[in-house]
C-alpha positions as a printed NumPy array, in Angstrom:
array([[-27.95 , -98.468, -33.722],
       [-31.327, -97.008, -34.451],
       [-31.79 , -93.899, -36.483],
       [-32.813, -91.932, -33.37 ],
       [-29.592, -92.814, -31.605],
       [-27.479, -91.607, -34.466],
       [-29.25 , -88.251, -34.41 ],
       [-28.046, -87.534, -30.813],
       [-24.434, -88.268, -31.671],
       [-23.791, -90.026, -28.413],
       [-20.501, -91.569, -27.672],
       [-20.118, -94.949, -26.265],
       [-19.245, -93.814, -22.774],
       [-21.396, -90.817, -22.268],
       [-22.757, -89.161, -19.014],
       [-24.223, -85.909, -18.099],
       [-21.611, -83.216, -17.099],
       [-22.897, -81.851, -13.702],
       [-19.896, -79.764, -12.955],
       [-20.321, -76.072, -12.284],
       [-17.081, -74.633, -13.519],
       [-17.393, -71.278, -11.624],
       [-17.6  , -73.07 ,  -8.213],
       [-14.638, -75.409,  -8.811],
       [-11.404, -74.739,  -6.997],
       [ -8.62 , -73.18 ,  -8.984],
       [ -6.153, -75.473, -10.704],
       [ -3.073, -73.391,  -9.642],
       [ -1.067, -74.386,  -6.541],
       [ -1.369, -70.832,  -4.908],
       [ -4.641, -69.159,  -5.569],
       [ -5.55 , -65.549,  -5.892],
       [ -7.648, -65.69 ,  -2.679],
       [ -4.733, -67.051,  -0.75 ],
       [ -2.508, -64.22 ,  -2.016],
       [ -5.058, -61.556,  -1.065],
       [ -5.577, -63.111,   2.394],
       [ -1.768, -63.388,   2.907],
       [ -1.15 , -59.721,   1.894],
       [ -4.05 , -58.534,   4.178],
       [ -2.756, -60.603,   7.077],
       [  0.76 , -59.199,   6.557],
       [ -0.654, -55.626,   6.515],
       [ -2.694, -56.259,   9.719],
       [  0.356, -57.752,  11.385],
       [  2.527, -54.785,  10.387],
       [ -0.139, -52.356,  11.737],
       [ -0.371, -54.27 ,  14.982],
       [  3.379, -54.304,  15.346],
       [  3.526, -50.5  ,  14.642],
       [  0.913, -49.774,  17.314],
       [  2.689, -52.031,  19.738],
       [  5.987, -50.219,  19.072],
       [  4.375, -46.813,  19.511],
       [  2.805, -47.946,  22.756],
       [  6.185, -49.274,  23.939],
       [  7.946, -46.027,  22.988],
       [  5.217, -43.97 ,  24.786],
       [  5.578, -46.189,  27.934],
       [  9.396, -45.94 ,  27.89 ],
       [  9.175, -42.126,  27.465],
       [  6.789, -41.744,  30.381],
       [  9.001, -43.887,  32.557],
       [ 12.064, -41.816,  31.574],
       [ 10.281, -38.546,  32.284],
       [  9.1  , -39.711,  35.689],
       [ 12.69 , -40.826,  36.468],
       [ 14.119, -37.434,  35.468],
       [ 11.444, -35.573,  37.406],
       [ 12.385, -37.605,  40.457],
       [ 16.094, -36.828,  39.972],
       [ 15.316, -33.145,  39.527],
       [ 13.236, -33.093,  42.732],
       [ 16.199, -34.718,  44.569],
       [ 18.68 , -32.157,  43.172],
       [ 16.472, -29.065,  43.49 ],
       [ 18.705, -27.487,  46.214],
       [ 21.905, -28.165,  44.131],
       [ 20.26 , -26.655,  41.025],
       [ 19.288, -23.467,  43.017],
       [ 22.915, -23.232,  44.243],
       [ 24.251, -23.551,  40.666],
       [ 21.836, -20.917,  39.418],
       [ 22.995, -18.506,  42.205],
       [ 26.632, -19.2  ,  41.295],
       [ 25.848, -18.489,  37.607],
       [ 24.26 , -15.147,  38.556],
       [ 27.252, -14.249,  40.722],
       [ 29.572, -15.253,  37.899],
       [ 27.616, -13.144,  35.427],
       [ 27.929, -10.125,  37.754],
       [ 31.671, -10.711,  38.167],
       [ 32.044, -11.162,  34.379],
       [ 30.401,  -7.768,  33.788],
       [ 32.74 ,  -6.121,  36.278],
       [ 35.767,  -7.777,  34.715],
       [ 34.659,  -6.733,  31.186],
       [ 34.228,  -3.2  ,  32.374],
       [ 37.66 ,  -3.173,  34.024],
       [ 39.181,  -4.623,  30.779],
       [ 37.455,  -2.02 ,  28.728],
       [ 38.679,   0.694,  30.984],
       [ 42.33 ,  -0.621,  31.01 ],
       [ 42.483,  -1.173,  27.211],
       [ 40.504,   1.942,  26.337],
       [ 41.75 ,   4.188,  23.544],
       [ 41.399,   6.967,  26.166],
       [ 43.1  ,   6.047,  29.464],
       [ 40.697,   7.128,  32.162],
       [ 43.286,   8.357,  34.665],
       [ 45.063,  10.484,  32.075],
       [ 41.861,  11.921,  30.887],
       [ 40.604,  12.84 ,  34.37 ],
       [ 43.984,  14.256,  35.3  ],
       [ 44.125,  16.472,  32.201],
       [ 40.554,  17.644,  32.841],
       [ 41.631,  18.685,  36.389],
       [ 44.718,  20.481,  35.091],
       [ 42.902,  22.46 ,  32.424],
       [ 39.663,  23.361,  34.224],
       [ 38.968,  26.986,  35.223],
       [ 39.311,  27.763,  38.988],
       [ 35.638,  28.325,  39.662],
       [ 34.525,  25.12 ,  37.793],
       [ 33.438,  22.14 ,  39.851],
       [ 33.027,  18.762,  38.093],
       [ 30.315,  16.73 ,  39.737],
       [ 30.018,  13.702,  37.414],
       [ 31.849,  11.992,  34.553],
       [ 29.834,   9.367,  32.699],
       [ 30.583,   7.132,  29.732],
       [ 28.018,   5.507,  27.527],
       [ 29.206,   3.85 ,  24.345],
       [ 31.247,   6.394,  22.372],
       [ 29.977,   9.372,  24.434],
       [ 31.528,  10.843,  27.624],
       [ 29.36 ,  13.344,  29.469],
       [ 30.774,  15.702,  32.137],
       [ 28.36 ,  17.523,  34.428],
       [ 29.25 ,  20.279,  36.821],
       [ 28.652,  23.801,  37.989],
       [ 30.327,  27.156,  37.694],
       [ 29.912,  30.115,  40.004],
       [ 29.789,  32.983,  37.568],
       [ 27.358,  35.206,  35.813],
       [ 25.665,  33.676,  32.744],
       [ 27.631,  35.679,  30.202],
       [ 31.004,  35.08 ,  31.932],
       [ 30.233,  31.368,  32.492],
       [ 29.381,  30.958,  28.8  ],
       [ 32.685,  32.537,  27.736],
       [ 34.741,  30.502,  30.211],
       [ 33.102,  27.227,  29.023],
       [ 33.55 ,  28.106,  25.392],
       [ 37.239,  28.852,  26.025],
       [ 37.614,  25.642,  28.046],
       [ 36.076,  23.535,  25.331],
       [ 38.324,  25.11 ,  22.735],
       [ 41.384,  24.468,  24.965],
       [ 40.34 ,  20.772,  25.334],
       [ 39.978,  20.359,  21.546],
       [ 43.436,  21.773,  21.042],
       [ 45.061,  19.878,  23.9  ],
       [ 47.291,  17.091,  22.503],
       [ 46.513,  14.745,  25.442],
       [ 42.691,  15.229,  25.321],
       [ 41.637,  16.378,  21.818],
       [ 42.828,  13.73 ,  19.325],
       [ 40.655,  10.735,  20.44 ],
       [ 37.509,  12.85 ,  20.177],
       [ 35.51 ,  13.6  ,  17.083],
       [ 33.734,  16.413,  18.776],
       [ 33.657,  18.296,  22.134],
       [ 30.563,  20.49 ,  22.763],
       [ 28.66 ,  22.279,  25.438],
       [ 25.406,  20.249,  25.42 ],
       [ 23.618,  22.054,  28.314],
       [ 23.911,  25.382,  30.157],
       [ 21.386,  26.248,  32.801],
       [ 21.093,  28.905,  35.512],
       [ 20.126,  27.801,  38.962],
       [ 17.705,  29.995,  40.891],
       [ 20.05 ,  30.509,  43.866],
       [ 22.679,  33.115,  43.168],
       [ 25.229,  33.138,  40.342],
       [ 25.428,  29.305,  39.822],
       [ 25.456,  27.883,  36.341],
       [ 24.987,  24.07 ,  35.801],
       [ 26.614,  22.757,  32.64 ],
       [ 27.109,  19.626,  30.619],
       [ 29.915,  18.923,  28.179],
       [ 29.648,  16.052,  25.727],
       [ 32.769,  14.325,  24.24 ],
       [ 32.149,  12.115,  21.226],
       [ 34.914,   9.565,  20.539],
       [ 36.057,   8.97 ,  16.952],
       [ 34.859,   5.653,  15.507],
       [ 37.309,   2.8  ,  15.736],
       [ 39.   ,   1.782,  12.452]])
């Protein structure tokens, strides 16, 4: 070889390397681009399936609602009858509860009323006996002068407190109202009986 050829250090089978390494495909079997595309495709498919499932659920729910509305419309008369029966049942239940409370009361109503009738003064008229919770209110009138009516009622209340059939269940028996009516010697009164708390 010539001296110039030795300076280039050329091999016997030389050629110009025209490859652009950055543009060559990867040497691995599964490339990074394939994996990225596969994961994005799977994510897109999952989103599409989720949207389809939500759409199907919404459609099924609408169909179910329309079916139930149709059934309710068909049964509207029966539902109204059931509601009326429930109202009647509730009224009857309240009456039964009241009767049960009266029967199993600590203070038997008939004995209480009977004892009030036995012990009341002759000129006293009882117009109303009312119970609300642990209070019993008796309203009535008395044909006497104010002073005499006040003494009679005070004595009557004291007699009720000491009466073994009436007094024990009550914490207190008081005259809660005393009022003179304009016509004649008529006094309107109110007695309040407070039951002792249950143990």
